[in-house]
Each structure stands twice: as structure tokens, then as C-alpha cells.
C-alpha positions in Angstrom: -1.9 -1.4 -15.3 -4.9 -0.7 -17.6 -5.9 2.2 -15.3 -2.5 3.7 -15.7 -2.5 3.3 -19.5 -5.9 5.1 -19.6 -4.4 7.8 -17.3 -1.3 8.2 -19.5 -3.4 8.4 -22.7 -5.6 11.3 -21.5 -3.3 12.6 -18.7 -4.8 11.8 -15.3 -6.4 15.3 -14.9 -8.4 14.8 -18.2 -9.7 11.3 -18.1 -13.4 11.4 -19.0 -14.5 9.0 -16.3 -12.8 11.2 -13.8 -15.2 14.0 -14.6 -18.1 11.5 -13.8 -16.4 10.8 -10.4 -15.9 14.6 -9.9 -19.7 15.2 -10.4 -20.6 12.2 -8.3 -18.4 13.3 -5.3 -19.0 17.1 -5.9 -15.3 17.6 -6.1 -13.5 20.6 -7.7 -11.0 18.3 -9.5 -11.0 15.2 -11.8 -11.0 12.2 -9.4 -9.5 9.6 -11.8 -6.1 9.9 -10.1 -7.6 9.2 -6.7 -9.4 6.1 -8.2 -6.1 4.8 -9.5 -4.3 5.1 -6.2 -7.2 3.5 -4.3 -7.3 0.7 -6.8 -3.6 0.1 -6.5 -3.9 -0.5 -2.8 -7.0 -2.6 -3.2 -5.7 -4.8 -5.9 -2.0 -5.3 -4.8 -2.5 -6.1 -1.2 -3.9 -9.6 -1.6 -1.3 -10.9 -4.1 1.5 -9.4 -1.9 0.0 -11.3 1.1 -0.1 -14.6 -0.8 3.5 -14.3 -1.9 4.6 -13.2 1.6 2.9 -16.1 3.5 4.4 -18.6 1.0 7.9 -17.2 1.3 8.1 -16.4 5.0 5.6 -18.9 6.4 4.0 -15.9 8.2 0.8 -16.4 10.1 -1.8 -14.4 12.0 -1.7 -10.6 12.2 1.7 -10.4 10.3 0.3 -11.9 7.2 -2.2 -9.1 7.1 0.0 -6.2 8.3 2.9 -6.6 5.9 0.8 -6.1 2.7 -0.6 -2.9 4.1 2.9 -1.6 5.1 4.3 -2.6 1.7 1.5 -0.8 -0.1 2.2 2.4 1.9 5.9 2.0 1.0 5.3 1.5 -2.7 2.9 4.4 -2.7 5.5 6.7 -1.1 8.2 5.6 -3.5 5.9 6.3 -6.4 5.1 9.8 -5.1 8.9 10.4 -4.8 9.2 9.3 -8.4 6.5 11.7 -9.4 8.2 14.5 -7.5 11.5 13.9 -9.2 9.9 13.7 -12.6 8.4 17.2 -12.1 11.7 18.5 -10.8 13.9 17.2 -13.6 11.7 17.5 -16.7 10.0 20.2 -18.7 7.7 22.0 -16.2 4.6 21.6 -18.4 5.2 17.9 -19.0 6.0 17.4 -15.4 2.9 19.0 -14.1 0.8 17.0 -16.6 2.4 13.8 -15.3 2.0 14.9 -11.7 -1.7 15.6 -12.0 -2.0 17.4 -8.7 -4.5 19.9 -10.1 -3.5 22.6 -7.7 -3.9 20.4 -4.6 -0.9 20.9 -2.3 -1.8 17.7 -0.4 -2.1 15.5 -3.5 0.8 13.2 -2.6 -0.5 12.6 0.9 -4.0 12.0 -0.2 -2.8 9.5 -2.9 -0.8 7.6 -0.4 -3.7 7.6 2.1 -6.1 6.2 -0.6 -3.7 3.5 -1.6 -3.3 2.5 2.1 -7.1 2.6 2.6 -7.5 0.3 -0.4 -5.0 -2.2 1.1 -6.7 -2.0 4.5 -10.0 -2.8 2.9 -8.5 -5.7 1.0 -7.0 -7.2 4.1 -10.1 -6.7 6.1 -12.2 -8.5 3.5 -9.5 -11.2 3.3 -9.6 -11.6 7.1 -13.4 -12.0 7.1 -13.3 -14.6 4.4 -10.4 -16.5 6.1 -12.2 -16.4 9.5 -15.3 -17.9 7.9 -13.5 -20.7 6.1 -10.8 -21.6 8.7 -12.1 -22.4 12.2 -8.6 -22.1 13.7 -8.2 -18.5 12.3 -8.7 -16.7 15.6 -6.4 -19.0 17.5 -3.7 -18.5 15.0 -4.3 -14.7 15.0 -4.0 -14.5 18.8 -0.9 -16.8 18.8 0.9 -14.5 16.3 1.2 -11.8 19.0 3.3 -14.1 21.2 7.0 -14.8 20.9 7.7 -18.5 21.0 10.2 -19.6 23.7 11.9 -21.8 21.0 12.8 -18.7 19.0 16.4 -17.6 19.1 17.1 -14.4 21.0 17.3 -11.3 18.9 18.4 -7.7 19.5 20.1 -6.8 22.7 20.1 -10.4 24.0 22.1 -11.6 21.0 24.5 -8.6 21.2 25.2 -9.3 24.9 25.9 -13.0 24.2 28.2 -11.9 21.3 30.1 -9.4 23.5 30.6 -12.0 26.2 32.1 -14.4 23.7 34.5 -11.6 22.5 35.9 -11.1 26.0 
């Protein structure tokens, strides 16, 4: 949130640290906006995972996959909010809020960086978990299998329901 407050104070295209990043990466634009999107993915994925595994009792690959997917979804929703803000507000204020700086692929790059941040966070989390928990790989492999004790889903449940209706 602090990164967003700084961005809103200066506007994302004018944050002084963004110019430092611009020079460091040899970019034609202020890179602060990109830093914020990457940081969002990096910092939100782990707390989302912790909440998800506590609520759903999820294990293995799914406890790492869901936070990445949710980060991509949140990022896409935010980009849609940015787009609507530009569409329905004063054009100058909307463009300052958008911060695309002439890049037609700004939204896609922002979403990709948020996703990359979440992938890195989950990769680091996986490395730490595998070094702490010796049953990690067994649980990871097991998460790809469907248990025979699970109730049928999808077309199997529909077929049973249709048979009962007859």
C-alpha cells in the first residue's frame, strides 16, 4: 500500500525512484509502475496461500497454484478498473492515473509482472517448505491424484442425477 501511496502522490510516471530504475534498466519510461505491479504479486501470493490452505485444507501443487492464479485475476481486475477510470473521467486525469506512458502493452506487461512476482514467491515458498518438511515431495506427488473416496463430480454426478429423475 505504501508503494501505491507514493505512486499516487507523484503520479506513477513521475516518481523519482522510477527514474533511477529507468536509468538502471536503460528504459525509455519511468519504471516505478512496473515495480509496483511486480511487488504486488511478490507480496500478496504468500498470504493468499496461507489463507487458502487454512480454509480449504489444500495440499501439494494446488496450494501453490491457486495464489498464482488469484494474483493474475486480481491484476486483470485492476487493469480493467484502470481502463474504466480512463474511459469515464477527465482525459488528462485518467491518463495520469493510468500511467501507460505511451506503451500500448502496458496492461499486459503489468499483469505479467504481477504474475511473475507471485511465481517467484511460490517458488521460494516451495524451496523453503521442501527443505523443512521431509514429506513435501510425497504430498506434492499425491496432490495430482484423485482419491477413490472422493465423491464423483461432473458428468458422473449428472448421470446419476438423471437416472434418479427417470
